[in-house]
N, C-alpha and C positions, 0 to 999 in steps of 0.2 A: 378756370376751366378753359382750355383752348378749343375753339370751335372751327371746324373745317367743313368744306362741302361734303366730305365723306360722311359726316355725322348725320346728314339728312337722307342718305341713301335708303331705299326701302329695306326694311328688316326682313330676315328670313321668316318663313311661314311656321306658325306654331301647329304642331300636331299632324303634319302631312308632308309627304315628299322627303327627299334625302336631306333637306336643310330644315332645321327646326330652331325656333327661339326657345332655348332651354329654360330661360327665366319664366316665360309665360307658361310653359309646361309645368314648372314648379308652382306657379301661382294658381293655375287651374286645379292641380292636385290638392294643394293646400286648402283652397276654397271648398272643394268637395268634402274633404275631411271635416272641416268646420261645420258644414251643413249636416253631415251625418251625425256628428257628435251632438250638435245643437238639437236636432229632432229627437235623438235618443234621450237627451236630458229633459226634454219637454214632456216625455211620457210619464204622466202621474197616474199610477195604477193603484187603486184602492180596493181591497177585498174585505167585505163585511158580511153581516148576516143577510143583507138584501142582495148579495151578489157582487159582481165586479163592476167598478165604475172607472172610466178613463177621463182624465182631465189634462189640461196643459199646466204642468207643475210650475212653470216660470211666468205664467200670466198674472198680471196685476201685482207684481213684486217690484217695489220701489227700487231696490238695490240693483235690479236687472237693467234698468234704463241706461246707466252709463256703460254697462257691459255690452248692451246692444249696439253701441257705436263701433265696437271692435269686432263683433261677430256678424254684423250685417255685410256679407260679402257678395250679395247678388250683383251689385254694380260691377265688381271686378269680373264676375262671370261673363257679363254682357260685353265688357271691354275686350276681354280675351276672345269672346265669340265674334265680335266685330272685326278684330284683327285677323282671326283665322278665316272668317267668311270673305272678307274683301281680298285677301291675298289668294285664297282658293279661286275666287271668281276671276281675278285678273289672270291667273295661270290658265284657267279653262277658256277664257275669252281669247287669249293669245293663241290657243290651239284651235280656234274656230267654233267653240261651243256657244250656244245661245243662252239667254237668261232662263229659258224654260229648262234647258239641260241642267243648269245649276240648281234651280228650284227642285227639280226631280231628284238630283243627287242628294240634296239635303233631306228631302222628304223620305227617300228610301232609307237613308242612314238613321233617321230618327224614328220612323214608323215601324220598321221591322222589329227592333227589340221591344218597342212599346206594345205591339200586337201580341208578342209572346207573353209579356208581363200581364197584360189585361186579361188574356184568355186564361192564364194560370190562376189569377185572382178570382175570376168567375167560378172556375172549378173548385177552388179551395173554399170559397164561401158556400157553395152548394153542398159540399161534403160536410162542412161544419154545421150547416143547418140540419142536414139529415142526421148528424151525430147528436143533435140535441142542444147545441149551443143556443142560448136565448137570442131571439130576434133583436131585442134591444141592444144587447152587447155587440152583435154583428153590425148593427147600424152605427154604433160608436166607432168600432174598428174601421168600418168602411169609410166613414167620414174623415177620420184621422189619416188614413192611407191616401185618400183622394186629394187632400189639401195641397201637398207639394207638386201635384201634377200640373198646376198652373204654369210652371216653368216650361214644361214640354210644349204646351199650346202656344205660349208667347214666343218661344224659340223657333217653333215651326214658322210662325208668321214673320218674325223679324228676319230670319234666314232667307225666306223666299223673296224678301224685298231688297236683299243686298245688291243685286245688279242695278236696280232702279236708283237706289240711294247712293250707290257708288258713282253712277253717272252724274247725279246732282252734286255730289261731293267734289268730283273732279272739275266740274264747271264753276261751282261757287261754294267752297267749303264753309266759309264763315256764315254765309246767308242760310245755307241748309241747316247747319247746327242751330243757329239762332232761331230759325223758324220753328224747328221741332221743340226747342226749349220754351219758346213763347207760347205755342199751342198747349203744351203740357201745363204751363203755369196758368194759362187761361182756364183750362179744365179745373185745376185746383180752385181757382177763384169762384167759378160757378158752383162747384160742390160746396164750398164754404158759405157763399152768399145765400144759396137756396136751402142750406142745411139738409141736402139730399146726398149722403155719402156715396150712394150707388153711382152717381154721375162720375165720380172719380175713377171708376173702373175703365172709362175710356182711355185713361192713361196707361192701361196695360199695353197699349200701342205706343203712345207718344213718349212716355218716359223712357221705355226700354229702347225705342228707336234712337232717341237722343244719346243714351249711354252707348249703344252700339256704334253710333257715329264717332264717339270719342275713340273707340277702337280703330276706326279708319284713320284718324289723325295719328294714332300711335304707330300704325302700319306705315304711314308716310314718313315716319321719323321725326315728326314735329316735336315731340317731347324730348327726344335725344338731342335736338338742336338747341334746347334751352339750357341755360347755365344752372348751376346748383342753386344760386340765389333766386333765379326766376321760378324754379320749381318749388322752392320753399315758399316764396311769396304767393304762388298759385294755391298751394295747399292751405296756407294760413288764411288767405282771403276767402276761399270756399268754406273753410271751417268756421270763420267768423260769421259768414252768412247763415250757416247752419245753426249756430248758436242764436243768432238774432231771430230766425224763423221759429225756432222751438221755444225760446223764452218769451216770445211775444204772445204765445197762446194760439197762433194761427195753425200751427202744426204740432202733432204729438212729439214729445221728446224721445220716446221709444222708437228706435229705428226699425224695429220689426213691425210696429204699428203703422209706420209709413209705407209698409209693403202692401197693406190691405185696406183700401186700394193704394196703388203706388202714387207717390207724390214727387214733386220736383226736388224735394230734399235728397232723394236718391241720386239725382243727377249731380247735385253738389257733393254728395258723399263720394260719387264716382270720380269727380275731379280731384278731391283730396287723395283718394286711393291711388289714382294713376300718377299723380305728381310724386307721391312718396315712392311708388314703384319705380318710376323713371330715375328718381334721385339715387336709389340704392340698387339699380339694376346690375351694375358692375360687381358689387359685392355678392349679390344673389347668384350671379353667373359663376363665381368662384365656388360658392356653396353647393350649387346643384351639380358641379363637376365631380363631387365626391362619389366614388363608386356605389356605396350603399344607398345614398339618397337618390342617386340617378336611377338605380334599379327600381326603387320604390315608386318614384315619379313615373317611370315608364310603365310600370305595372298598373298603376291607377289610371294613367292616361289612356291606356289601351282599352280599358273597360269602363270609362268614366260614365257614359250614359247608362250602362247596365247597373252600375253601383247606385246611381241616382234613382233609377226606376225600382230597384229592389231593396233599398235600405229600409223603407218602412215595412214592407212585408217581412224583412229579416227581424225587425223589432217585434212584430206580432208573433212570428214563429218562436222566437226565444222566450217571449213572455208566456205564450201558450204552454211551452215545455215546462217552464217553472211552475205554472199553475197546476198542470197535470201531476207533477212530481210533489206538489204540496209544499213548496218553499214558502217561508213567511214573507209578507210584504210590509215593509216599514212605511209609516205615514210619509207622504211626499214632503220633502224639505226638512224632515226631522234629522237629528244627528245620525241615526242609524241609516237613513236614506242616503245621506251624503257619503257615509263610510262605505256603502255598497256600490257606489257609482262606478268605481274602477272595474269591479267584477262584472257589473251590468254592461259596460261598454265592451269589455273583453269578450263576453258571451255573444253579444250582437256581432262582433267582428268574426267570431268563429262560425257564425251562420252565414254572414254576408260574403266573406271571401270565397268559399267554395261555390256559392251561387253565382257570383260575378265571374269566376273562372270558367265555370261550365257553360254559362249562358252568354258570355261575352262574344261568342262567335256570331250571334245574330246582329251584332253591332256593326259588322263589317261586310260589305258586299264587293263583288268583283267588278261588275260594270253596270252603268246606268243607261237604259235604253233611251234613245232620242224619239221624241214624238212631238205632236203639235203643242203650241203654247197653251191652248185651252185646257188640255188634259192635265198639264202640270199644275196650272193654277187651280183647277177644280179639285185635283187630288189633295192639294194643300188645304183647301177649304173643308173638304170632307174629313181630313185628319184632325183639323182644329175642332170640328164639330164633335169628333170622337172624344177629345179631351174635355170639351165643355160638358159633355154628357155626365162624366164622372165628377166634374167640379160642381155641377149644380146639385146633384142628388147624392154625391159620395159613391163609393164602390158598393154596389149590391150585385147579386147574381145577374139581375136584368141589365143594369147600367154597364157593368163590366163586359157582358156578352155583346151588348149593342155597340159599345165602344170598340171592342175587338173586331166586330163585323165591319164597322165603318173604316177602321184602319186597313182591314183586308181589302175592302173595295178601293180605298185610295191607292193601295199598292198595285192592285190588278189594273187600274186605269193607266199605269205606266208601262205595262208590258207590251212589247211589239217586236216584230222580227226586223230590226234595223241595227245599224251600227251602234256600238256602245261607247260611252265616255267613261274612262276609268277615273276613279277617285282615290 
C-alpha cells in the first residue's frame, strides 16, 4: 500500500452537508438494522392460561455468546458518532459558532423526536390501561421498551462534550485517549474488586467517550494512514486482548453482557471493528455506490434516530395486533418459533417503516438559536434526566409523561430571538 500525505487529509463528513462519507453512512445504517433485528429476536412472548409473559429469548443461551461478538455494534455506532460530531463541530467552529451552539444543536436534534416518542408512549399506555390490559403486562412492556433508551441519554452527554474533547484531542490526542481508557479500566477494576456491579455504570461516560474519541482519530485520517498490515495487526492485537480478558473470567464472554454495565471490552471491540472497517473501506465504497443500496442507506440515515426510538414500540404494536387477532404463539426457541421469525421481522418492518416515514420530520430542524452557555449545558442535563427517568422505572404513564415534560423544558430553554446556526 502506497502512503502519501493525501491519505491523512480530513475525511468528508458523514451524514451532513454536501460532502458525505458514504461508507460511514452504510455502516451506521447497517448497525441500526442489526440493532432492530436483534431486539426483535430477543422478544420472547409466551401466552398461557395465566396470561402473557415477556422474556428475553436469547438470554442465558450458550450458543449466543459467540454470536454476540458479531452483533455487538454499539462501538461502531459511537465511532461513527464521534466522526460526525467532531467534523460537524469543526465546521461550526470555523463559522464562528461556540461550544454552546454545538451542544444546543445536538440537543434539539435528539430531544425533539424523543419528546414526540415519549409523549406518544405515555398516551398509548394510558389508553391500554383504560382498555383493560393487565397492569403487570404493561409493566413488562414498559420495561422492555425503556431499556434501549440508554443510548439516547449517553449520546446526549457524549455529543455535548465533543467541543471540549476535540480541543483536548487536538492538543494531545494520545494522552486524551489513553486517559479515558485508563479511567474506564480503573472503574472496571473497582467494580470487580468490590463486587458491586453498579459501580460499572460510571463507564456509561468513560467507555463511550473513549470510543467516541476513536471516531475523532478516524476523522483525522489516522486509520487511512495505516497500511493493511498495520490495520490487521491492530485488529488481531485487540481481538487477542478481548480473548484474554474474557477467558480469564474477569469479564463476561457475552458481548451484550459487557454492555450492562459497559466495560473496556467494548473499547477493544471498537478497535477491532474500526481497523476492519478501515481495511475494507475501499470495497465498501464501491458497494455503497450501487443505486439500490445507496437509496436504502439514504432512507435509513434520514430517519435513523426515529427508527431507533420507535423500533420497540413497533414490536409492541405488531405483537398486540397478533394477540388481538388470536394468532398462535410458539414456544420461544422452538422449531416453530424459528420458522416464524422471518414473518415476525417482516411484520415489524411493516409497522416501523410508515412510523419512521411519518414521524421522521421531527428529527430535522431548520435553525438552532444561540444563547448563553449555561442554558445549553442545563438543557442537556435536563434532557439526560428525562432519559434516566424511563431507564430507572421503565416506561409507565407517569414516567413517560414526566420524561416528555422534561424534554419539553430542555427544548424551551433553548428558544430566544437571536441569530440561528443552521445544521
